[in-house]
C-alpha positions in Angstrom: 0.0 0.0 0.0 1.4 3.2 -1.1 0.7 6.4 0.9 1.5 9.6 -0.9 2.3 12.7 1.1 0.3 15.4 -0.6 1.7 18.9 -0.4 0.2 20.9 2.5 -2.2 23.6 1.4 -2.0 27.0 3.1 -5.1 28.0 4.9 -7.0 30.9 3.3 -9.4 33.2 5.1 -12.3 34.3 3.0 -13.0 37.9 4.0 -15.8 38.5 1.6 -18.5 37.6 4.1 -16.6 39.6 6.8 -16.7 42.7 4.6 -20.5 42.2 4.1 -21.0 41.9 7.8 -19.0 45.1 8.4 -21.1 47.0 5.9 -24.3 45.7 7.5 -23.1 46.8 11.0 -22.1 50.2 9.6 -25.5 50.7 8.0 -27.2 49.6 11.2 -25.4 52.1 13.4 -25.9 54.9 10.9 -29.7 54.3 10.7 -30.2 53.8 14.4 -28.0 56.6 15.7 -30.0 59.5 17.1 -29.1 62.7 15.4 -29.0 65.8 17.5 -32.3 67.6 17.2 -31.3 71.3 17.3 -34.6 72.5 18.1 -37.1 70.7 20.2 -38.9 74.0 20.4 -40.4 75.9 17.5 -37.9 78.7 17.2 -38.1 81.2 14.3 -34.5 82.6 14.1 -33.9 86.2 13.1 -32.5 86.7 9.6 -29.1 88.1 8.7 -27.4 88.6 5.4 -23.9 89.2 6.7 -23.5 86.5 9.3 -20.6 84.2 9.8 -20.9 80.4 9.3 -19.2 78.7 12.2 -18.4 75.0 12.3 -17.4 73.9 15.8 -17.0 70.7 17.8 -19.8 69.7 20.1 -21.7 72.8 21.3 -24.3 73.2 23.9 -27.6 74.7 22.5 -29.9 76.9 24.5 -33.3 77.4 22.7 -35.5 80.2 23.8 -39.1 80.4 22.3 -41.2 83.5 22.0 -43.4 82.4 24.9 -40.5 82.2 27.3 -40.1 78.4 27.2 -36.4 77.4 27.2 -34.5 74.2 26.5 -30.9 73.5 27.3 -29.6 70.6 25.1 -33.1 69.2 24.8 -34.1 69.4 28.5 -36.7 72.0 29.6 -35.4 74.7 31.9 -36.7 77.8 33.7 -34.6 80.8 34.6 -33.9 79.4 38.1 -32.8 76.0 36.8 -30.9 77.5 33.9 -28.8 79.5 36.3 -28.0 76.3 38.3 -27.2 74.1 35.3 -25.0 76.8 33.8 -23.1 77.3 37.0 -22.6 73.5 37.4 -21.5 72.9 33.8 -19.8 76.1 32.8 -16.3 74.7 32.5 -17.6 71.7 30.4 -19.5 74.2 28.2 -16.4 76.3 27.7 -14.2 73.3 26.8 -16.8 71.8 24.6 -17.1 74.7 22.2 -19.2 77.1 24.0 -22.9 77.9 24.0 -25.3 78.5 21.0 -28.2 80.8 21.8 -31.2 80.1 19.5 -33.6 82.8 20.5 -36.8 83.3 18.7 -37.0 86.6 16.7 -40.2 87.5 18.5 -38.6 87.1 22.0 -38.3 90.6 23.5 -34.8 92.1 23.4 -34.8 92.5 27.2 -35.4 88.8 27.7 -32.5 88.0 25.3 -30.3 90.2 27.2 -31.4 88.7 30.5 -30.4 85.3 29.2 -27.0 86.5 27.9 -26.4 88.2 31.3 -27.2 85.0 33.1 -24.8 83.0 30.8 -22.0 85.6 31.2 -22.6 85.5 35.0 -22.1 81.7 35.0 -18.5 82.3 33.6 -19.3 81.3 30.0 -17.5 83.5 27.5 -17.9 81.5 24.3 -21.4 82.4 23.2 -22.8 82.3 19.6 -26.1 83.6 18.5 -27.8 81.5 15.9 -29.5 83.2 12.9 -30.9 82.1 9.6 -29.7 83.4 6.3 -31.6 86.2 4.7 -33.4 84.8 1.7 -33.3 87.4 -1.2 
């Protein structure tokens, strides 16, 4: 009886199915990721034709509606709770790119200045005011 020693074949890893699985995972995570809702409140921004477009890292967003309802990063706040939350997280807001104020255009100027004064009083210096582009 003759036994032949066949040459050893090198093992191969088929990565085609691995790539398919990676694309499926990528698609799954892209579809299920919650995108940041900039405005949980209906805020009509004032229009400007000469505003800067600013792209920053993670920013904290403060929405202020015309009826005085405010939301800080999606959580409803009052003036009293806003003052507390800003004082607690002032350093995190400064390091994270600052605060974006999205005030409704019908909100009285005095209320906007009251909010800005509270933000400055909490030690936050990086503040941006959100506007929409003037459509001409």
